[in-house]
C-alpha positions, -999 to +999 in steps of 0.1 A: +267+163-336+289+150-307+295+113-308+273+099-279+290+064-278+318+082-262+329+063-228+353+095-216+339+112-182+331+146-174+330+160-142+317+198-140+330+205-102+314+227-081+289+250-097+255+263-090+236+232-104+201+244-117+176+222-136+141+234-134+128+202-146+135+186-116+134+213-092+171+213-083+189+244-075+221+236-051+260+241-053+272+207-065+285+187-092+276+169-127+287+139-137+287+127-173+295+092-183+291+075-215+272+103-230+246+102-201+237+121-172+250+099-140+249+122-114+235+160-108+234+177-073+252+172-043+291+172-042+308+140-050+338+142-033+363+115-052+351+102-083+359+066-097+385+072-123+375+043-147+377+063-177+394+094-193+379+119-172+379+155-180+372+178-150+357+212-154+360+239-122+326+255-124+329+273-092+310+307-095+293+295-125+256+283-135+255+244-147+222+240-164+208+214-192+219+226-226+202+255-243+180+248-273+173+270-300+142+261-321+144+289-346+176+298-365+187+298-399+218+282-411+217+289-449+232+257-461+227+246-489+226+277-510+243+304-491+272+287-479+291+324-482+269+336-449+266+305-432+270+268-433+258+242-411+294+238-393+299+273-387+261+278-373+267+246-352+297+261-337+282+297-333+255+278-312+278+260-292+297+293-283+266+307-272+258+278-249+235+259-272+237+224-273+210+220-301+194+241-328+165+237-353+173+248-383+145+265-404+140+252-441+141+286-463+173+272-479+180+271-515+167+245-525+142+244-498+143+216-473+110+201-484+119+165-491+134+135-475+169+139-489+171+175-480+167+166-444+193+138-444+218+162-459+214+186-430+218+157-407+250+145-423+265+181-424+257+184-387+273+155-376+304+161-396+306+195-376+305+176-343+294+210-323+257+216-314+233+192-325+211+204-357+176+191-358+161+201-392+127+215-398+109+206-431+089+230-451+050+231-449+045+232-485+066+224-516+091+248-525+076+273-496+054+283-522+021+279-502+002+259-530+007+221-519+019+204-489+052+189-487+054+151-478+054+155-442+058+117-434+090+113-453+105+141-440+097+132-403+109+099-411+146+112-420+148+134-390+127+167-391+111+175-361+085+200-371+073+217-404+072+257-410+076+278-441+091+305-418+104+334-439+071+334-455+036+331-439+012+305-452-016+327-466-041+299-473-059+292-445-073+261-460-035+249-465-026+260-430-058+238-416-046+208-436-010+212-425-025+212-388-046+181-396-018+162-413+010+175-386-013+161-358-012+124-371+027+128-365+025+148-331+046+175-344+044+213-340+036+234-374+056+267-364+041+296-386+055+331-396+024+352-387+023+378-409-010+388-432+010+394-463-011+420-481-013+440-449+025+439-444+034+442-480+064+468-488+067+474-448+103+479-437+096+487-402+069+492-373+042+514-385+041+544-359+055+579-354+093+568-359+084+553-396+066+584-402+093+606-393+119+583-413+097+581-442+096+545-441+065+521-449+054+507-416+041+472-406+011+476-383+008+454-355-025+437-371-002+422-399+009+398-370-023+394-349-047+386-378-027+357-384-020+349-349-059+347-341-064+327-373-038+302-365-053+298-330-088+291-343-074+267-367-057+249-340-093+247-320-110+232-352-082+208-361-069+199-326-034+203-340-003+220-325+005+257-336+037+271-328+038+306-333+073+321-343+089+354-332+057+372-314+065+411-312+032+428-304+011+431-270-019+423-289-003+387-301+000+382-265-032+388-253-044+365-281-022+336-270-033+341-234-071+337-248-062+306-266-043+290-238-068+296-214-094+277-236-070+245-238-061+252-272-029+236-283-007+268-290+028+275-281+046+306-289+083+319-289+099+352-286+134+365-298+159+380-275+159+415-295+116+416-295+121+419-256+153+443-254+151+468-283+125+492-296+117+507-327+140+536-319+169+513-326+159+519-363+169+556-360+197+564-388+186+540-406+204+514-389+199+482-412+212+461-383+179+467-365+159+456-398+140+426-389+107+408-395+085+411-375+100+447-369+110+461-334+080+475-321+072+500-291+081+502-254+048+489-243+050+456-268+086+450-251+071+453-214+039+428-227+064+404-242+087+403-210+057+397-189+046+370-212+079+353-207+076+354-171+039+342-167+046+317-194+022+326-219+055+330-245+068+295-239+104+299-251+129+320-262+145+313-297+171+334-317+158+337-353+197+335-360+199+350-395+233+358-408+235+381-441+265+391-461+280+425-451+272+439-484+237+432-482+231+451-451+247+483-466+219+487-491+192+514-484+170+504-454+140+494-474+164+474-495+183+455-470+173+421-459+156+414-426+173+396-395+203+395-375+226+370-360+217+360-325+233+327-314+263+343-297+244+373-279+210+357-269+221+344-233+237+378-225+208+398-237+181+377-216+205+380-186+210+419-193+174+427-200+154+399-178+173+387-151+193+415-141+163+440-141+145+414-117+119+405-142+126+369-144+150+345-123+177+323-137+157+294-130+130+308-156+157+315-179+169+280-181+134+269-184+126+293-213+160+284-231+161+247-224+135+226-208+108+243-223+118+241-260+126+205-252+091+199-241+073+218-268+093+204-299+096+171-284+135+170-282+158+149-259+176+172-234+161+200-213+169+180-183+197+169-160+178+140-149+198+107-142+200+086-175+191+116-197+213+127-227+246+146-216+239+179-231+249+209-203+255+244-206+280+260-184+278+299-181+291+328-161+260+349-151+282+378-140+306+381-170+307+415-182+316+418-219+317+441-249+301+428-282+323+427-311+310+409-339+345+400-355+350+378-329+318+357-336+321+320-346+291+327-372+302+341-404+275+369-398+283+403-384+250+418-384+243+425-351+226+455-334+244+446-303+277+454-317+298+477-290+270+472-261+281+457-227+261+428-219+262+406-188+263+369-189+283+345-210+286+306-220+319+294-205+317+257-217+291+236-236+288+199-235+269+177-262+264+141-256+290+138-229+317+158-251+329+191-246+322+210-281+334+245-264+352+261-240+355+299-234+393+304-222+392+343-215 
C-alpha cells in the first residue's frame, strides 16, 4: 500500500474527469495533495508549486475514482509459486485497480487475527494497490464452526467469506449473517448447492452433452441464492452474492431487492462476455466455477449491470500454474486471471455496444464496490483519499498473457483484441503504475 503520509503533489491535467459519486463529468484537472483529493473538475491554470509536483498529461483520457475489486485470490500464503500478494497487487495496479479484497482460501486459511495481519503487512511492503483481507466464515473453511469475526475485523478484515466453497449448512449461514450484522460487514457467499453441482465441470446443456462432460445446472447456483436472500430477510444481515452467472439468479436478486432485503451481488467480466461455447476444444482456460453459461444468461447479466440489480463487477482473479491447466478438462482447476483484462472486457462488451455508459462502468468498478463493502475511495470528492484511475477508453490492444504482472497466464482472452486500458494508477496520492506504451 502506498504511503499516504506523502507530501508530494500529483496533477492529472486535461482529462475527462468522471465521478458518478458527485455527478461530475467534465474536461478538467484533478489535484492530489498530501494523499488527498484537493480539486476535481474545472481546469486549474497555474498550480502553486509548494511541493514536489508530478504532472500527468491526461488529454484524451478518462480520470476517475480508483477501481476497487472486492473479489480476488492472491494465493499467499501457501501458493507463492502462482501468485504473491506483491505480484497480485502490482497486477491490480496495472489493471487500474487501486484496491482489491483478498479471499481467504489460502493455505493456511485466513481465519484468524494473525493471518489477517500477515496479509496487511505484505501488502504494505508491496507498495502497489491496497489489499483488504477478507476473513473466512468458518474455521478452516470446513463449514463446521464460525471463525472469530471480531478478532479478524479488529485486525483489518473488511468482510467474511468461504469463497471457493459454499456454506452448505443453512444454520451456519444464518448464524454468520446474525454475527456479521453486529459488525456491519457483508457475508460474501459462494452460491453453489454442493450435491447438485458435484462433479460438474461446465454448464449443463447441449454443449456439455456433446463434449461428454458432466454439467452444473443453473439450479445449483439459484437454490443457494434464494436461500441466502431468505436468510438475509430473516436475520437482517447483509448478504453479498459472489460471481453470479444465471438469468434465474438475476430474477431472484431483483425479487429480494424489491422487498428491501439486504442483498447485493457481483458479476465477473467473463460471465458477461463469454458463453459456454468457449469451452469447445476442451479449453481449460474457459473452465471456471460457476461455469460460463448461455447467451441468454449473458444478456440477462448485462442488463442487470445496467439497471443496478447487479451492484458491481469483480474479477474473481484466480491464477494457476501452467501445468495445472494442462490437465484433462475434468481434472483441471477452475479459474482465470482477470485483474489486467477486466477494464478492457467491460469497455469492449458493455460500453462499446451501448449497453452501459462510462459513468455506469465507473460506478460498477469503483463507487459501488466502495459503498457495498464500506471501503475508502470510490469518489473524487474534496478531502477523500487520493486513489485515482486514468484510462484510455479508445486504446486497442491484443491480450498477451506473457506481458502480465500477475504470475498467472490462464486467460481465455489470450490473443483477443480488446479496447480500453489503464494508463496511470494513483494510490494515496502516489503513482504506483504508469503505462508508457
